[in-house]
Gaussian input, Z-matrix of N, CA and C with variables (Angstrom, degrees):
# hf/3-21g

backbone

0 1
 N
 C     1     B1
 C     2     B2     1     A1
 N     3     B3     2     A2     1     D1
 C     4     B4     3     A3     2     D2
 C     5     B5     4     A4     3     D3
 N     6     B6     5     A5     4     D4
 C     7     B7     6     A6     5     D5
 C     8     B8     7     A7     6     D6
 N     9     B9     8     A8     7     D7
 C    10    B10     9     A9     8     D8
 C    11    B11    10    A10     9     D9
 N    12    B12    11    A11    10    D10
 C    13    B13    12    A12    11    D11
 C    14    B14    13    A13    12    D12
 N    15    B15    14    A14    13    D13
 C    16    B16    15    A15    14    D14
 C    17    B17    16    A16    15    D15
 N    18    B18    17    A17    16    D16
 C    19    B19    18    A18    17    D17
 C    20    B20    19    A19    18    D18
 N    21    B21    20    A20    19    D19
 C    22    B22    21    A21    20    D20
 C    23    B23    22    A22    21    D21
 N    24    B24    23    A23    22    D22
 C    25    B25    24    A24    23    D23
 C    26    B26    25    A25    24    D24
 N    27    B27    26    A26    25    D25
 C    28    B28    27    A27    26    D26
 C    29    B29    28    A28    27    D27
 N    30    B30    29    A29    28    D28
 C    31    B31    30    A30    29    D29
 C    32    B32    31    A31    30    D30
 N    33    B33    32    A32    31    D31
 C    34    B34    33    A33    32    D32
 C    35    B35    34    A34    33    D33
 N    36    B36    35    A35    34    D34
 C    37    B37    36    A36    35    D35
 C    38    B38    37    A37    36    D36
 N    39    B39    38    A38    37    D37
 C    40    B40    39    A39    38    D38
 C    41    B41    40    A40    39    D39
 N    42    B42    41    A41    40    D40
 C    43    B43    42    A42    41    D41
 C    44    B44    43    A43    42    D42
 N    45    B45    44    A44    43    D43
 C    46    B46    45    A45    44    D44
 C    47    B47    46    A46    45    D45
 N    48    B48    47    A47    46    D46
 C    49    B49    48    A48    47    D47
 C    50    B50    49    A49    48    D48
 N    51    B51    50    A50    49    D49
 C    52    B52    51    A51    50    D50
 C    53    B53    52    A52    51    D51
 N    54    B54    53    A53    52    D52
 C    55    B55    54    A54    53    D53
 C    56    B56    55    A55    54    D54
 N    57    B57    56    A56    55    D55
 C    58    B58    57    A57    56    D56
 C    59    B59    58    A58    57    D57
 N    60    B60    59    A59    58    D58
 C    61    B61    60    A60    59    D59
 C    62    B62    61    A61    60    D60
 N    63    B63    62    A62    61    D61
 C    64    B64    63    A63    62    D62
 C    65    B65    64    A64    63    D63
 N    66    B66    65    A65    64    D64
 C    67    B67    66    A66    65    D65
 C    68    B68    67    A67    66    D66
 N    69    B69    68    A68    67    D67
 C    70    B70    69    A69    68    D68
 C    71    B71    70    A70    69    D69
 N    72    B72    71    A71    70    D70
 C    73    B73    72    A72    71    D71
 C    74    B74    73    A73    72    D72
 N    75    B75    74    A74    73    D73
 C    76    B76    75    A75    74    D74
 C    77    B77    76    A76    75    D75
 N    78    B78    77    A77    76    D76
 C    79    B79    78    A78    77    D77
 C    80    B80    79    A79    78    D78
 N    81    B81    80    A80    79    D79
 C    82    B82    81    A81    80    D80
 C    83    B83    82    A82    81    D81
 N    84    B84    83    A83    82    D82
 C    85    B85    84    A84    83    D83
 C    86    B86    85    A85    84    D84
 N    87    B87    86    A86    85    D85
 C    88    B88    87    A87    86    D86
 C    89    B89    88    A88    87    D87
 N    90    B90    89    A89    88    D88
 C    91    B91    90    A90    89    D89
 C    92    B92    91    A91    90    D90
 N    93    B93    92    A92    91    D91
 C    94    B94    93    A93    92    D92
 C    95    B95    94    A94    93    D93
 N    96    B96    95    A95    94    D94
 C    97    B97    96    A96    95    D95
 C    98    B98    97    A97    96    D96
 N    99    B99    98    A98    97    D97
 C   100   B100    99    A99    98    D98
 C   101   B101   100   A100    99    D99
 N   102   B102   101   A101   100   D100
 C   103   B103   102   A102   101   D101
 C   104   B104   103   A103   102   D102
 N   105   B105   104   A104   103   D103
 C   106   B106   105   A105   104   D104
 C   107   B107   106   A106   105   D105
 N   108   B108   107   A107   106   D106
 C   109   B109   108   A108   107   D107
 C   110   B110   109   A109   108   D108
 N   111   B111   110   A110   109   D109
 C   112   B112   111   A111   110   D110
 C   113   B113   112   A112   111   D111
 N   114   B114   113   A113   112   D112
 C   115   B115   114   A114   113   D113
 C   116   B116   115   A115   114   D114
 N   117   B117   116   A116   115   D115
 C   118   B118   117   A117   116   D116
 C   119   B119   118   A118   117   D117
 N   120   B120   119   A119   118   D118
 C   121   B121   120   A120   119   D119
 C   122   B122   121   A121   120   D120
 N   123   B123   122   A122   121   D121
 C   124   B124   123   A123   122   D122
 C   125   B125   124   A124   123   D123
 N   126   B126   125   A125   124   D124
 C   127   B127   126   A126   125   D125
 C   128   B128   127   A127   126   D126
 N   129   B129   128   A128   127   D127
 C   130   B130   129   A129   128   D128
 C   131   B131   130   A130   129   D129
 N   132   B132   131   A131   130   D130
 C   133   B133   132   A132   131   D131
 C   134   B134   133   A133   132   D132
 N   135   B135   134   A134   133   D133
 C   136   B136   135   A135   134   D134
 C   137   B137   136   A136   135   D135
 N   138   B138   137   A137   136   D136
 C   139   B139   138   A138   137   D137
 C   140   B140   139   A139   138   D138
 N   141   B141   140   A140   139   D139
 C   142   B142   141   A141   140   D140
 C   143   B143   142   A142   141   D141
 N   144   B144   143   A143   142   D142
 C   145   B145   144   A144   143   D143
 C   146   B146   145   A145   144   D144
 N   147   B147   146   A146   145   D145
 C   148   B148   147   A147   146   D146
 C   149   B149   148   A148   147   D147
 N   150   B150   149   A149   148   D148
 C   151   B151   150   A150   149   D149
 C   152   B152   151   A151   150   D150
 N   153   B153   152   A152   151   D151
 C   154   B154   153   A153   152   D152
 C   155   B155   154   A154   153   D153
 N   156   B156   155   A155   154   D154
 C   157   B157   156   A156   155   D155
 C   158   B158   157   A157   156   D156
 N   159   B159   158   A158   157   D157
 C   160   B160   159   A159   158   D158
 C   161   B161   160   A160   159   D159
 N   162   B162   161   A161   160   D160
 C   163   B163   162   A162   161   D161
 C   164   B164   163   A163   162   D162

   B1=1.4865
   B2=1.4764
   B3=1.4159
   B4=1.5292
   B5=1.5050
   B6=1.3630
   B7=1.3949
   B8=1.4338
   B9=1.3469
   B10=1.4869
   B11=1.5760
   B12=1.2964
   B13=1.4611
   B14=1.4850
   B15=1.2901
   B16=1.4009
   B17=1.4795
   B18=1.4249
   B19=1.4607
   B20=1.4006
   B21=1.3073
   B22=1.3690
   B23=1.5689
   B24=1.2361
   B25=1.4955
   B26=1.5578
   B27=1.3715
   B28=1.5317
   B29=1.4661
   B30=1.3576
   B31=1.5046
   B32=1.5103
   B33=1.3717
   B34=1.4594
   B35=1.4636
   B36=1.2867
   B37=1.4553
   B38=1.5214
   B39=1.3379
   B40=1.5030
   B41=1.5886
   B42=1.2977
   B43=1.4137
   B44=1.6170
   B45=1.3239
   B46=1.4928
   B47=1.5680
   B48=1.3073
   B49=1.4713
   B50=1.5227
   B51=1.2516
   B52=1.4351
   B53=1.5568
   B54=1.3235
   B55=1.5102
   B56=1.6242
   B57=1.3799
   B58=1.4768
   B59=1.5306
   B60=1.3334
   B61=1.4626
   B62=1.5446
   B63=1.2298
   B64=1.5218
   B65=1.4867
   B66=1.3958
   B67=1.4134
   B68=1.5328
   B69=1.2825
   B70=1.4397
   B71=1.5307
   B72=1.2638
   B73=1.4909
   B74=1.4799
   B75=1.3187
   B76=1.5093
   B77=1.6242
   B78=1.2511
   B79=1.4594
   B80=1.6337
   B81=1.2463
   B82=1.4903
   B83=1.4542
   B84=1.4147
   B85=1.4929
   B86=1.4578
   B87=1.2983
   B88=1.4655
   B89=1.5459
   B90=1.2892
   B91=1.4676
   B92=1.4332
   B93=1.3697
   B94=1.5493
   B95=1.4121
   B96=1.3038
   B97=1.4820
   B98=1.4924
   B99=1.4023
   B100=1.4660
   B101=1.4964
   B102=1.3892
   B103=1.4459
   B104=1.4847
   B105=1.3307
   B106=1.5186
   B107=1.4328
   B108=1.3696
   B109=1.4244
   B110=1.4389
   B111=1.3264
   B112=1.5282
   B113=1.6471
   B114=1.3673
   B115=1.4352
   B116=1.4635
   B117=1.3204
   B118=1.4493
   B119=1.5772
   B120=1.3791
   B121=1.4039
   B122=1.4754
   B123=1.4748
   B124=1.5014
   B125=1.4890
   B126=1.3830
   B127=1.6390
   B128=1.4594
   B129=1.3487
   B130=1.4023
   B131=1.4753
   B132=1.3655
   B133=1.3003
   B134=1.5616
   B135=1.4092
   B136=1.4305
   B137=1.5973
   B138=1.3620
   B139=1.4109
   B140=1.3943
   B141=1.4447
   B142=1.4969
   B143=1.4673
   B144=1.4646
   B145=1.4513
   B146=1.7066
   B147=1.3171
   B148=1.4656
   B149=1.5546
   B150=1.1497
   B151=1.5001
   B152=1.5837
   B153=1.4259
   B154=1.4421
   B155=1.5516
   B156=1.3299
   B157=1.4262
   B158=1.5263
   B159=1.2937
   B160=1.4794
   B161=1.4990
   B162=1.4240
   B163=1.4433
   B164=1.3725
   A1=113.16
   A2=113.87
   A3=119.72
   A4=101.29
   A5=117.76
   A6=126.69
   A7=113.33
   A8=117.69
   A9=121.80
   A10=105.33
   A11=117.43
   A12=122.98
   A13=114.89
   A14=122.49
   A15=128.83
   A16=108.67
   A17=118.93
   A18=123.15
   A19=110.44
   A20=132.00
   A21=128.01
   A22=114.90
   A23=117.83
   A24=126.70
   A25=109.00
   A26=117.87
   A27=118.06
   A28=109.81
   A29=122.47
   A30=119.79
   A31=109.14
   A32=121.38
   A33=121.56
   A34=111.64
   A35=120.05
   A36=119.77
   A37=110.46
   A38=115.67
   A39=119.50
   A40=106.26
   A41=118.85
   A42=124.23
   A43=109.13
   A44=108.26
   A45=112.56
   A46=111.95
   A47=116.92
   A48=118.09
   A49=110.65
   A50=119.97
   A51=125.00
   A52=105.12
   A53=119.49
   A54=119.47
   A55=109.09
   A56=115.62
   A57=118.66
   A58=115.87
   A59=113.46
   A60=122.94
   A61=118.12
   A62=116.83
   A63=116.97
   A64=105.21
   A65=115.33
   A66=122.64
   A67=112.56
   A68=116.48
   A69=126.02
   A70=105.70
   A71=113.42
   A72=125.45
   A73=115.02
   A74=111.47
   A75=113.49
   A76=107.93
   A77=109.79
   A78=110.99
   A79=106.47
   A80=118.70
   A81=119.94
   A82=118.45
   A83=112.09
   A84=122.13
   A85=113.32
   A86=118.27
   A87=125.48
   A88=106.37
   A89=122.43
   A90=123.25
   A91=110.73
   A92=118.73
   A93=120.74
   A94=114.32
   A95=117.19
   A96=120.79
   A97=106.85
   A98=121.23
   A99=125.41
   A100=109.45
   A101=117.05
   A102=123.50
   A103=113.55
   A104=117.42
   A105=123.82
   A106=109.08
   A107=126.30
   A108=126.71
   A109=112.33
   A110=114.56
   A111=123.54
   A112=105.64
   A113=120.41
   A114=120.99
   A115=107.30
   A116=120.56
   A117=121.79
   A118=114.24
   A119=112.78
   A120=125.38
   A121=118.15
   A122=106.51
   A123=108.47
   A124=113.61
   A125=117.21
   A126=120.64
   A127=105.77
   A128=123.44
   A129=124.71
   A130=111.49
   A131=124.09
   A132=132.34
   A133=113.24
   A134=111.06
   A135=119.66
   A136=111.07
   A137=114.67
   A138=120.47
   A139=107.43
   A140=119.82
   A141=117.29
   A142=117.29
   A143=115.46
   A144=121.55
   A145=104.04
   A146=116.68
   A147=113.20
   A148=114.33
   A149=120.79
   A150=122.49
   A151=110.16
   A152=114.04
   A153=116.41
   A154=109.20
   A155=114.04
   A156=121.36
   A157=116.14
   A158=114.28
   A159=115.25
   A160=116.22
   A161=114.84
   A162=121.10
   A163=116.30
   D1=131.17
   D2=-176.12
   D3=-100.33
   D4=135.57
   D5=170.61
   D6=-109.69
   D7=124.46
   D8=-179.92
   D9=-127.35
   D10=98.06
   D11=178.64
   D12=-71.03
   D13=-13.40
   D14=-179.14
   D15=-128.82
   D16=67.24
   D17=-169.37
   D18=-61.51
   D19=-28.42
   D20=174.69
   D21=57.71
   D22=-119.44
   D23=179.95
   D24=-85.61
   D25=-12.41
   D26=178.80
   D27=94.27
   D28=16.44
   D29=-176.67
   D30=-63.76
   D31=-41.87
   D32=-177.91
   D33=-70.16
   D34=-29.38
   D35=176.33
   D36=-71.51
   D37=-39.80
   D38=179.57
   D39=-61.51
   D40=-46.08
   D41=179.26
   D42=-52.51
   D43=-48.52
   D44=-177.15
   D45=-64.82
   D46=-37.19
   D47=175.45
   D48=-66.31
   D49=-36.67
   D50=-178.21
   D51=-68.07
   D52=-37.54
   D53=-177.19
   D54=-95.08
   D55=14.86
   D56=175.85
   D57=59.23
   D58=31.34
   D59=174.19
   D60=-101.52
   D61=151.64
   D62=177.41
   D63=-85.15
   D64=152.59
   D65=179.73
   D66=-143.88
   D67=156.42
   D68=170.67
   D69=-130.68
   D70=127.77
   D71=176.76
   D72=-131.99
   D73=139.27
   D74=174.00
   D75=-153.52
   D76=165.88
   D77=-174.49
   D78=-154.45
   D79=147.52
   D80=176.67
   D81=-65.06
   D82=-24.88
   D83=175.16
   D84=-89.24
   D85=120.88
   D86=177.21
   D87=-65.56
   D88=-33.18
   D89=-179.85
   D90=-63.99
   D91=-39.29
   D92=173.73
   D93=-69.39
   D94=-38.20
   D95=178.73
   D96=-61.39
   D97=-48.36
   D98=-177.76
   D99=-58.37
   D100=-46.30
   D101=179.74
   D102=-60.11
   D103=-45.01
   D104=176.01
   D105=-63.96
   D106=-43.31
   D107=176.19
   D108=-54.61
   D109=-50.53
   D110=-175.41
   D111=-59.05
   D112=-50.44
   D113=-176.11
   D114=-67.09
   D115=-37.74
   D116=-175.88
   D117=-66.47
   D118=-42.04
   D119=169.01
   D120=-52.76
   D121=-46.72
   D122=-179.14
   D123=-68.39
   D124=-34.51
   D125=177.97
   D126=-68.42
   D127=-42.22
   D128=-176.48
   D129=-64.21
   D130=-36.17
   D131=178.55
   D132=-69.47
   D133=-40.38
   D134=177.18
   D135=-65.34
   D136=-36.00
   D137=-176.25
   D138=-72.02
   D139=-41.12
   D140=176.45
   D141=-62.38
   D142=-41.03
   D143=-179.53
   D144=-65.22
   D145=-46.36
   D146=175.81
   D147=-57.82
   D148=-43.33
   D149=179.23
   D150=-64.81
   D151=-34.21
   D152=-179.78
   D153=-69.39
   D154=-43.23
   D155=-176.51
   D156=-75.58
   D157=-26.72
   D158=-179.68
   D159=-110.93
   D160=6.81
   D161=-176.79
   D162=68.82

């Protein structure tokens, strides 16, 4: 499990996803949490699409 107490734009979480690791991220700024969530969801959706298209 990777812990990122300053998630910012979500770069660490995205790397964790790419490496098939679990992660926990948080930030004092709701703006950064929302940004990270958006980027993480975009990557997860793309991975699902890639898996669907490529089997």
